[in-house]
C-alpha positions in Angstrom: -10.4 13.2 -22.4 -10.0 9.4 -22.4 -9.4 7.3 -19.3 -5.6 6.7 -19.4 -4.4 3.5 -17.7 -0.8 3.5 -18.8 1.9 6.2 -18.7 3.3 5.1 -22.0 0.1 6.0 -23.8 0.0 9.4 -22.0 3.6 10.2 -23.1 2.8 9.1 -26.6 -0.1 11.5 -26.8 1.9 14.3 -25.3 4.6 13.8 -27.9 2.0 13.8 -30.6 0.5 17.0 -29.2 -2.9 15.3 -28.8 -3.0 16.4 -25.1 -1.0 18.7 -22.8 0.1 18.2 -19.2 -2.1 21.2 -18.3 -5.1 19.6 -19.9 -4.4 16.4 -18.2 -4.1 18.0 -14.7 -7.4 19.9 -15.3 -9.0 16.6 -16.3 -7.9 15.0 -13.0 -8.9 18.1 -11.0 -12.3 17.9 -12.5 -12.6 14.2 -11.5 -11.5 15.1 -8.0 -14.3 17.6 -7.8 -16.8 15.1 -9.1 -15.8 12.4 -6.6 -15.6 14.4 -3.4 -18.1 12.1 -1.7 -15.4 9.5 -1.5 -13.4 11.7 0.8 -10.2 10.3 -0.7 -8.2 13.5 -0.6 -7.2 15.5 2.5 -5.7 18.2 0.4 -5.4 18.9 -3.3 -2.4 20.8 -4.6 -4.3 22.4 -7.3 -2.1 25.5 -8.1 1.1 23.6 -7.7 0.0 20.8 -10.0 -1.1 23.3 -12.6 2.2 25.2 -12.4 4.2 22.0 -12.8 2.1 21.0 -15.8 2.7 24.4 -17.4 6.5 24.0 -16.9 6.4 20.5 -18.4 4.4 21.7 -21.4 7.1 24.4 -21.9 9.9 21.9 -21.8 8.1 19.7 -24.4 7.6 22.8 -26.6 11.3 23.6 -26.3 12.4 20.1 -27.0 14.1 19.8 -23.6 15.0 16.6 -21.9 12.1 15.2 -19.9 12.0 13.0 -16.8 10.8 9.4 -17.2 7.6 10.2 -15.2 6.6 13.3 -17.2 2.9 13.1 -17.7 2.3 11.0 -14.5 -0.1 12.7 -12.2 0.3 11.0 -8.8 -1.2 11.2 -5.3 0.6 10.5 -2.1 -0.6 8.9 1.1 -0.7 11.1 4.2 2.2 9.3 5.8 4.8 10.2 3.2 6.6 13.5 3.7 6.6 16.2 1.1 8.6 19.3 2.0 6.7 22.4 3.0 3.4 20.5 2.8 1.1 19.3 5.6 1.4 15.7 6.8 -0.9 14.3 9.5 -1.0 10.5 9.2 -4.8 11.3 9.3 -4.4 12.0 13.0 -5.3 15.0 15.1 -2.0 14.5 17.0 -0.2 16.0 13.9 -2.8 18.8 13.2 -1.3 21.5 11.0 2.2 20.0 11.0 4.2 20.8 7.9 7.1 18.5 6.8 10.6 20.1 6.8 11.8 17.7 4.1 10.6 15.3 1.4 10.9 11.5 1.7 13.5 9.9 -0.6 10.7 8.3 -2.6 9.0 11.7 -3.2 12.3 13.3 -4.1 13.1 10.6 -6.7 9.7 10.8 -8.5 9.9 14.6 -8.5 13.3 14.5 -10.1 11.7 12.4 -12.9 9.0 15.1 -13.5 6.0 13.5 -11.8 3.2 15.8 -10.9 1.9 15.4 -7.3 -1.7 16.4 -7.2 -2.6 15.9 -3.5 -2.3 13.9 -0.3 -4.8 11.1 0.4 -6.5 10.0 3.5 -5.7 6.8 5.3 -6.4 4.9 8.5 -4.8 6.9 11.3 -1.1 6.1 11.4 -1.8 3.4 8.8 -3.6 1.3 11.4 -6.6 -0.3 9.9 -8.1 -2.3 7.0 -11.1 -0.2 6.1 -10.1 3.5 6.1 -12.8 4.1 8.7 -10.2 5.1 11.3 -9.1 8.5 9.8 -9.6 11.5 12.1 -10.9 13.3 9.0 -13.8 11.0 8.1 -14.5 7.7 6.4 -13.2 7.1 2.9 -15.8 5.5 0.6 -15.3 3.1 -2.3 -15.9 4.8 -5.6 -17.8 1.8 -7.1 -20.2 1.8 -4.2 -20.2 4.7 -1.7 -21.7 2.4 1.0 -18.7 0.1 0.9 -15.3 0.4 2.5 -12.3 0.9 0.1 -10.0 -1.1 2.3 -7.0 0.2 4.2 -4.9 1.6 5.4 -4.1 3.1 1.9 -7.8 3.4 1.1 -7.6 7.0 0.0 -4.7 6.3 -2.4 -6.6 3.3 -3.9 -9.8 5.3 -4.4 -7.8 8.1 -5.9 -6.7 5.7 -8.7 -10.0 3.9 -8.8 -11.9 7.2 -9.4 -9.4 8.2 -12.1 -8.3 11.3 -10.2 -4.7 10.5 -10.9 -2.8 7.9 -12.8 -1.0 6.4 -9.8 -0.7 6.8 -6.1 1.9 6.0 -3.4 0.9 4.1 -0.3 2.5 2.3 2.5 2.2 -1.4 3.3 2.8 -2.8 6.8 0.5 -5.9 6.6 -1.3 -5.5 3.3 -2.2 -1.8 3.4 -1.5 -1.4 -0.4 -2.7 -4.8 -1.6 -5.9 -5.1 0.4 -7.4 -1.8 -0.8 -6.2 -2.6 -4.3 -8.3 -5.8 -4.2 -11.4 -3.9 -3.0 -10.9 -1.1 -5.6 -10.0 -3.1 -8.7 -6.5 -1.7 -9.1 -3.0 -3.1 -8.9 -1.3 -2.9 -5.5 2.4 -3.7 -5.2 4.7 -4.1 -2.2 8.4 -4.6 -2.9 10.9 -6.5 -0.8 11.6 -4.9 2.6 14.4 -2.4 2.2 14.0 -2.1 -1.6 12.6 1.4 -1.3 13.9 3.8 1.4 11.6 4.4 4.3 13.2 7.8 4.9 10.4 10.3 5.2 7.7 7.6 5.8 6.0 8.1 9.1 6.6 4.9 11.0 4.0 2.4 12.2 6.1 -0.7 12.6 9.6 -0.2 11.4 10.5 -3.8 10.6 7.4 -4.2 8.5 6.7 -0.8 6.8 7.4 -0.5 3.1 6.3 2.2 0.5 4.3 0.6 -2.2 2.3 1.7 -5.3 -1.3 1.7 -6.5 -1.6 1.8 -10.3 -3.8 0.9 -13.2 -1.1 -1.0 -15.0 1.8 -3.3 -13.9 4.1 -1.3 -16.2 3.6 1.8 -14.2 4.2 -0.1 -10.9 7.5 -1.4 -12.4 8.6 2.1 -13.5 7.9 3.7 -10.2 9.8 0.9 -8.4 12.7 1.3 -10.7 12.8 5.1 -9.9 12.2 4.9 -6.2 14.3 1.9 -5.3 18.0 1.9 -4.5 20.5 2.8 -1.8 19.8 5.7 0.5 22.2 6.7 3.3 19.2 8.1 5.3 17.8 4.6 5.8 20.0 2.1 7.6 17.6 -0.8 6.6 17.6 0.1 2.9 19.2 -2.4 0.6 22.3 -1.4 -1.4 21.6 -4.1 -4.1 21.7 -2.7 -7.6 18.3 -1.9 -9.1 17.3 -3.9 -12.2 15.5 -2.3 -15.2 12.1 -3.6 -14.1 10.3 -1.7 -16.8 12.4 -3.2 -19.5 11.9 -6.7 -18.2 8.1 -6.3 -18.7 8.6 -5.7 -22.4 9.4 -9.4 -22.8 6.2 -10.7 -21.3 4.3 -11.3 -24.5 7.0 -13.5 -25.9 8.0 -15.2 -22.7 7.0 -18.9 -22.9 8.8 -20.0 -19.7 6.6 -22.2 -17.5 6.5 -21.3 -13.8 6.2 -23.3 -10.6 3.3 -22.0 -8.5 2.5 -23.1 -4.9 -0.8 -22.5 -3.1 -1.7 -23.3 0.5 -4.5 -25.8 0.7 -5.2 -24.5 4.3 -5.7 -21.0 3.0 -7.9 -22.0 0.1 -10.1 -24.2 2.2 -10.3 -21.7 5.1 -13.8 -21.3 6.5 -13.4 -17.5 6.5 -12.9 -17.4 2.7 -15.8 -16.2 0.7 -17.2 -19.0 -1.6 -17.1 -16.9 -4.8 -13.5 -15.8 -4.2 -12.5 -19.4 -3.4 -14.1 -20.6 -6.7 -12.5 -18.0 -8.9 -9.1 -18.6 -7.3 -9.4 -22.3 -8.0 -10.4 -21.6 -11.5 -7.3 -19.4 -12.0 -5.1 -22.2 -10.6 -6.7 -24.7 -13.0 -6.2 -22.3 -15.9 -2.5 -21.8 -15.1 -2.1 -25.6 -14.9 -3.7 -26.0 -18.2 -1.3 -23.6 -19.7 1.6 -25.8 -18.7 2.7 -24.2 -15.4 3.3 -26.4 -12.4 0.6 -25.8 -9.8 0.9 -27.7 -6.5 -0.6 -27.5 -3.1 1.9 -27.1 -0.3 1.4 -27.4 3.4 1.7 -24.3 5.5 1.3 -25.2 9.2 1.7 -21.6 10.5 -1.4 -20.1 8.8 -3.2 -19.7 12.2 -0.2 -18.0 13.7 0.3 -15.3 11.0 -2.2 -12.8 12.3 -1.4 -13.2 16.1 2.3 -12.9 15.4 1.9 -9.9 13.1 -0.3 -8.0 15.6 1.9 -8.7 18.6 5.0 -7.5 16.8 3.5 -4.5 15.0 1.7 -3.2 18.1 5.0 -3.5 20.1 6.8 -1.4 17.5 3.9 1.0 17.2 4.0 1.6 21.0 7.7 2.5 20.7 7.4 4.6 17.5 4.4 6.6 18.6 5.9 7.6 22.0 7.4 10.6 20.2 4.0 12.2 19.8 3.7 13.6 23.3 2.3 17.1 23.1 5.7 18.5 23.8 7.8 18.5 20.6 5.2 19.2 17.9 1.6 18.5 17.1 -1.4 18.7 19.3 -1.0 19.9 22.9 -3.9 19.7 25.3 -5.3 23.0 26.6 -5.9 21.2 29.9 -2.3 20.4 30.5 -1.2 21.7 33.9 2.1 19.9 34.3 4.3 17.5 32.3 2.4 14.3 33.2 -1.0 16.0 32.3 0.5 17.2 29.0 1.5 13.7 28.0 -1.7 12.1 29.2 -4.2 14.6 28.0 -2.6 15.4 24.7 -2.3 11.7 23.6 -5.8 10.9 25.0 -7.5 13.7 23.1 -5.6 13.4 19.8 -5.2 9.7 19.2 -8.1 7.7 17.8 -9.5 4.6 19.4 -7.7 2.1 17.1 -4.4 3.8 17.6 -4.8 3.9 21.4 -5.9 0.2 21.3 -2.7 -0.8 19.5 -0.4 1.4 21.7 -1.9 -0.2 24.8 -1.6 -3.7 23.4 2.0 -3.1 22.3 2.9 -1.6 25.7 1.4 -4.7 27.4 3.4 -7.2 25.3 6.6 -5.3 26.0 6.0 -5.0 29.7 7.9 -6.8 32.4 6.6 -10.2 33.0 4.9 -10.5 29.6 7.8 -9.8 27.2 9.0 -13.4 27.1 5.4 -14.8 26.9 4.4 -12.6 24.0 6.9 -10.4 22.2 9.9 -12.8 22.5 7.8 -15.8 21.5 6.3 -13.9 18.5 9.8 -13.1 17.3 10.7 -16.8 17.3 7.5 -17.6 15.4 8.3 -14.9 12.9 11.6 -16.6 12.3 9.8 -20.0 11.8 7.4 -18.4 9.3 10.3 -16.7 7.5 12.4 -19.8 7.1 9.4 -22.0 6.1 8.3 -19.5 3.5 11.8 -19.0 2.1 12.2 -22.8 1.8 9.1 -22.9 -0.4 10.8 -20.7 -2.9 13.6 -23.2 -3.3 11.1 -25.3 -5.2 8.6 -22.7 -6.5 8.7 -19.4 -8.2 5.5 -17.9 -6.7 3.0 -18.5 -3.9 -0.6 -17.7 -5.1 -3.4 -16.8 -2.6 -6.6 -14.7 -2.6 -5.7 -11.1 -1.6 -8.6 -10.8 0.8 -11.0 -13.3 2.3 -14.1 -11.2 1.3 -15.0 -8.5 -1.2 -15.5 -4.9 0.1 -18.1 -4.9 2.9 -20.4 -2.2 4.1 -19.1 0.9 6.0 -20.0 0.3 9.7 -20.6 -3.4 9.2 -21.2 -4.7 12.7 -19.2 -7.9 12.0 -16.1 -5.9 11.4 -16.6 -3.5 14.3 -15.0 -6.3 16.4 -11.3 -5.6 16.2 -10.5 -9.4 16.1 -12.7 -9.9 13.1 -11.1 -6.9 11.4 -7.6 -8.2 12.1 -8.4 -11.6 10.6 -9.2 -9.8 7.3 -5.4 -9.5 6.9 -4.8 -13.3 7.0 -3.5 -13.5 3.4 -1.4 -10.3 3.2 0.6 -10.2 6.5 2.8 -13.1 5.5 4.7 -11.0 3.0 5.5 -8.4 5.6 6.5 -10.9 8.3 9.0 -12.4 5.8 10.0 -9.2 4.0 9.2 -10.6 0.5 7.6 -8.8 -2.4 3.9 -9.2 -3.3 1.4 -7.9 -5.8 -2.4 -7.9 -5.9 -4.0 -7.8 -9.4 -7.7 -7.7 -10.2 -9.2 -11.2 -10.6 -13.0 -10.8 -10.9 -16.2 -9.2 -9.5 -18.4 -10.6 -6.8 -22.1 -11.1 -7.1 -22.5 -8.1 -4.9 -20.9 -6.0 -7.7 -17.5 -5.4 -5.9 -14.1 -6.4 -7.3 -11.6 -8.7 -5.7 -8.0 -9.6 -6.5 -5.5 -12.4 -6.4 -2.1 -12.1 -4.7 1.3 -13.4 -5.9 4.3 -13.5 -3.6 7.9 -14.2 -4.7 11.3 -14.6 -3.0 13.2 -11.6 -1.8 14.4 -9.2 -4.6 12.5 -11.2 -7.3 10.4 -8.2 -8.2 11.2 -8.5 -11.9 9.8 -12.1 -12.2 6.9 -11.2 -9.9 5.9 -8.2 -12.0 6.3 -10.1 -15.2 4.0 -12.8 -14.1 1.6 -10.3 -12.5 1.3 -8.7 -15.9 0.5 -12.0 -17.5 -2.4 -12.4 -15.1 -3.8 -9.1 -16.3 -3.6 -9.9 -20.0 
């Protein structure tokens, strides 16, 4: 079977009886079996996927109405609830826990006849940039098994990269969809904060978290957004703005001659931590866009050095609060050595949380503690507002901000340089801005490094400008 990269082509071949949903699922299941060394999947829903495919083939044969996602085989990150299925956030604290309900995002794709093929590994509680922090083993980049896939949605990125599904759902708190997309040569898209309901998404940092997509085409990202977005009474932060026809807007791309205004940060492009080859390719892209008639200008961004510290102070504070519910009492892991309530809390959390999660809980508790709240958390909130306002002001004069997605290509698993948490956190320098401000962003493949690994380029747009962002993102892939 051919390597499908676009749902429209799959649906065309289904309609022409060139393929069946059952055959498609078997093809993907075969690819999962052949790529087990990547450790991308925690669980494969083999029989369910086959049953759903059989039902869809019968609907096609009967001429019944089909959902807009029929033929899309999709994987979901292990932080997104799926009723009567296990969910662990790749953590021992939630060992053998089954969700009692489905997330709004999952419910909406199921209503449109998507086939969910399995749940993918991630950094524990979505905390990490390499997918080395899962309690169930390291996830490996399919293009080079010695390299990291990025994180925290590394399993979802590899699932798409290895052609074990057409698309995957991830979550993006500070780049967790876009960064692995860059490392794995796929498209990673994060919408505006509140565009997709967070109901049923296990929380890391509630004011940052957003469900996103990993796909092989911008068209599929647009269609998934169109289906998952919209008002949801279960999420008080969810936007009630009407949902545009994102997929229809992309049909105009080939004939769209409108010239755009594109900003880039000189401080970001000249950053000493940016790989020379990524820098060069980004500069070449900017020059190409300018030669095509787009306005390309450098703008000053004085808060570049404050992005990562502000992000980690605020997200760890929120994580400290959100993860307090995992206490060994209500559900999940309970220590066998618990003799009283205090020991139950202490031992259960010590045994079941991984090192990175414990590090972030302790840091978050510290910045929220008496005597340090004003010095750290309160000040970080003020800096976040400055970053928000400065960024939004840029969009008064420009349509997009263009940056590298990551400062380096995928590096080796266990790389000593990135064992230092500070070095790892700095790898998020280009992606955290979109989450701090709540704006949409997309990473599309740009080129390959001399080490053989891919890397992407990131576009950011103003809030709720997903249509224009996706349209221009598609142009960059043509």
